[in-house]
Structures are given as structure tokens and as C-alpha cells.
C-alpha positions, 0 to 999 in steps of 0.5 A: 106108054103114058105112065112110063113117060110120067114115071119120073114125075111121081114121088115115091114115099118111104111108106109106099116103098116099104109097103110094096117092097118089104115083107117084114121088119128086117126088110124095112130095117135094111131099107132104112139102113141104106137110106141112112147111108145115102149116096155112099151106100153100105156093104152087106157085111156092115148091114148084117152086123148092124142087124145081127143077121147073116150077110148072105141074107142081105143080098137075097132080101135086096134082090127080092125087094127089087123084084117086087118093086120091078113088078110094081113100078117097073124099076129097081130101088136098090143098086149095087156099086162095087161092093156096096148097096145103095138106094137109087138116086131117084128114090133118095131124092123122093125120100128127101122131098117127102120129109120136107 
């Protein structure tokens, strides 16, 4: 209960998120593409074209990354809004704090 209350105070760095959520370089590339897209996000097809993989693989990989992060920290890191995937706002903020 205490950890859940303090969760918002923890800053999640991109290295940590990549280590926990990503299984291979394609997952890392998907996370990087979404990070670069910012608050506008990207469609699966756009990411797939950029990485030269099947667009259906993008959604499956994102769901697996979310599942690993859900087990680790209790929350998803990527959300779908409309037809676009985007990194949750808290994580975008944390990535900016770690860069600065």
C-alpha cells in the first residue's frame, strides 16, 4: 500500500523501462519510435513501415511490453488512443527528466 502511494514519486528512466519491458531490439525500436512521437503518438502501420515489420506485430509486442510492466510496476506504459499508440504521459515526463 505504501509503495502504491509513492509510485508517482518514482522516476522511471528509459534504460529501466527498456530492460524490463523489451525483449529484443525490435521492442526497443518500438518504444523509441513512440517516445519520439510524443503526445501525438503513432499508428501501428507507421511504426511497422519504419521498422519494416508486419503492422500486426506492433500491437502484439506493445501488449506484451505492457504486460511485463504491469507485472513489474503495476501499470501500463503504452496506451492506445483512437488509432494511435503513445507512451503514457507520466513516462514521457520521466524520460524528459532523465535527459535533463
